[in-house]
C-alpha positions as CSV (number, residue, x, y, z in Angstrom):
1,F,81.2,115.7,105.3
2,F,78.7,117.7,107.3
3,P,80.7,121.7,108.6
4,S,78.5,123.7,111.0
5,L,79.0,127.5,111.8
6,F,77.9,126.9,115.4
7,L,78.3,123.9,118.2
8,G,75.0,122.3,119.0
9,V,73.4,122.4,115.8
10,G,73.0,118.6,115.6
11,K,75.6,117.3,113.6
12,T,76.4,114.3,116.0
13,T,72.5,113.7,116.2
14,L,72.3,113.9,112.5
15,I,75.6,111.2,112.3
16,Q,73.7,108.9,115.1
17,K,70.7,109.0,113.2
18,V,72.3,107.7,109.9
19,T,74.3,105.4,111.5
20,Q,71.2,103.9,112.9
21,A,69.7,103.7,109.6
22,L,72.7,102.4,108.3
23,K,73.1,99.3,110.7
24,S,69.7,98.5,110.6
25,S,69.7,98.1,106.8
26,G,72.7,95.8,107.4
27,I,75.2,97.9,106.0
28,P,78.6,97.4,107.7
29,I,79.8,100.6,109.6
30,D,82.2,101.2,111.9
31,G,83.6,104.5,113.4
32,F,83.5,107.2,116.6
33,Y,81.4,110.2,117.4
34,T,82.0,112.6,120.0
35,E,79.4,113.3,122.7
36,E,79.4,116.1,125.3
37,V,79.6,115.4,128.7
38,R,77.5,117.6,131.1
39,E,77.8,117.9,134.7
40,G,75.0,119.9,136.9
41,G,73.9,121.6,133.6
42,R,76.9,122.8,132.3
43,R,79.5,121.3,129.6
44,T,82.6,119.5,131.3
45,G,84.1,117.9,128.2
46,F,83.7,115.8,125.4
47,D,83.7,111.7,125.1
48,V,84.8,109.7,121.9
49,V,82.3,106.7,121.6
50,T,83.0,104.3,119.1
51,L,80.4,102.6,117.1
52,S,81.5,99.2,118.9
53,G,80.3,100.9,122.4
54,K,83.7,102.0,124.0
55,R,83.7,105.4,125.5
56,G,86.4,107.6,126.8
57,P,87.7,111.1,127.3
58,L,88.7,113.3,124.5
59,S,88.7,116.6,126.6
60,R,87.7,118.0,129.8
61,V,87.9,121.6,131.1
62,S,90.7,122.4,133.2
63,S,90.5,124.4,136.3
64,D,94.4,125.4,135.9
65,S,95.1,128.2,133.3
66,S,98.9,127.2,133.6
67,T,100.0,124.5,130.6
68,S,102.1,122.1,131.1
69,R,104.5,121.1,128.2
70,R,102.6,117.9,127.0
71,E,99.2,119.4,127.5
72,Y,97.2,120.1,124.7
73,R,94.3,122.7,125.0
74,V,91.4,123.9,123.0
75,G,90.1,127.0,125.1
76,Q,89.1,125.7,128.5
77,Y,89.4,121.9,127.2
78,V,92.4,120.1,127.9
79,V,92.5,117.1,125.4
80,D,93.2,113.6,126.5
81,L,95.3,112.7,123.6
82,V,96.2,109.1,124.9
83,S,92.6,108.1,125.3
84,F,91.6,109.6,121.9
85,E,94.1,107.6,120.0
86,Q,93.4,104.3,121.9
87,L,89.8,104.5,120.9
88,A,90.0,105.9,117.3
89,L,93.2,104.4,116.0
90,P,92.6,100.7,116.3
91,M,89.4,101.1,114.4
92,L,90.6,103.5,111.6
93,R,93.7,101.1,111.2
94,E,91.2,97.7,111.1
95,I,89.2,100.0,108.3
96,N,92.7,100.6,106.6
97,H,93.9,97.2,106.7
98,G,90.8,95.1,106.0
99,S,90.3,93.6,102.4
100,D,88.3,95.4,99.7
101,A,85.5,92.6,100.9
102,D,86.1,93.9,104.4
103,K,85.1,97.7,103.5
104,K,82.4,99.3,105.3
105,I,81.4,103.0,105.9
106,C,83.5,104.8,108.3
107,V,82.2,107.0,110.7
108,I,84.3,110.0,111.8
109,D,82.9,112.7,114.2
110,E,85.2,114.9,114.3
111,I,87.9,115.8,112.6
112,G,88.4,119.1,114.2
113,K,91.1,120.7,116.5
114,M,91.1,118.6,119.3
115,E,91.7,115.4,117.3
116,L,93.9,117.2,115.1
117,F,96.8,117.3,117.8
118,S,97.3,113.6,117.0
119,Q,99.8,113.1,113.9
120,A,98.7,109.3,114.0
121,F,94.9,110.3,113.4
122,I,95.8,112.7,110.6
123,Q,97.9,110.0,108.8
124,A,94.8,107.3,109.5
125,V,92.1,109.8,108.5
126,R,94.5,110.2,105.1
127,Q,95.0,106.8,104.5
128,T,91.1,106.1,105.3
129,L,90.1,108.8,102.8
130,T,92.4,107.4,99.8
131,G,91.7,103.8,100.5
132,S,89.4,102.3,97.7
133,G,86.4,101.3,98.6
134,T,85.9,103.2,102.0
135,V,83.0,105.9,102.6
136,V,83.7,108.1,104.9
137,L,80.8,110.0,106.9
138,G,82.3,113.0,108.9
139,T,82.0,115.9,110.6
140,I,84.3,118.9,109.9
141,P,84.6,122.7,111.4
142,I,83.4,125.6,109.4
143,P,86.9,127.6,109.0
144,K,87.3,130.6,111.7
145,G,90.6,131.9,112.4
146,K,93.7,129.7,111.3
147,P,92.2,127.3,108.9
148,L,93.2,123.4,109.9
149,D,95.3,122.0,107.0
150,L,93.8,118.3,106.9
151,V,90.2,120.1,107.1
152,E,91.0,122.3,104.1
153,E,92.4,119.3,102.2
154,I,89.4,117.4,102.8
155,R,87.1,120.0,101.9
156,S,88.7,120.6,98.4
157,R,89.0,117.0,98.1
158,K,86.8,116.4,94.6
159,D,85.6,112.8,95.9
160,V,84.1,114.6,98.7
161,K,80.5,115.8,99.2
162,V,80.2,118.6,101.9
163,F,76.8,119.3,103.1
164,N,76.3,122.6,105.5
165,V,74.4,122.0,108.7
166,S,72.7,124.5,110.4
C-alpha cells in the first residue's frame, strides 16, 4: 500500500506505471484507480477508472453548501456512491469469487474517505484482503484527524507492506 501525506505526489501515476508493467509481463491484474477531473485548470472532482476501461464519477464539487440527508460529502466534494459502487463492486466480487486459478493482482486506488462511505466496498475490500492468493496493490491516506477504521486495519496487518510516497 502506498500512503501519502500530500495530494498530487504521484500515487496514482505510480499505480498506473506498475499496472502497465505487470500487464505487459502477462500477469493477470484487475482493479480501479481514481483520476482527477479538471475543467478550466481547476479540479472539479474525481472519476473511478477500471482497468477494463470503464469510467464514472466518484465525486464532484458542489456549489450548494446545504447537505441533503442522502448526500455524502468530503470537503467541497459530493460523493456519487451509486456510480462508485457500480464500477468498483462487480470487479471486487469477481476477484473474490474466482477460483484460485483465477487469482490475480487487485488494484485499489484508493481506500480513502470518499470510498469508505460504501459499506459494501468495506466488506469487499476485507474479503479481498483475506482471500487466499489475491495480491492487493493499493493506496491509503496518511492519518490526519480522525483515523479511518479500515485504513488503520490495513496498515496494521502483518501481511501488508506499506511504502510512503512523497
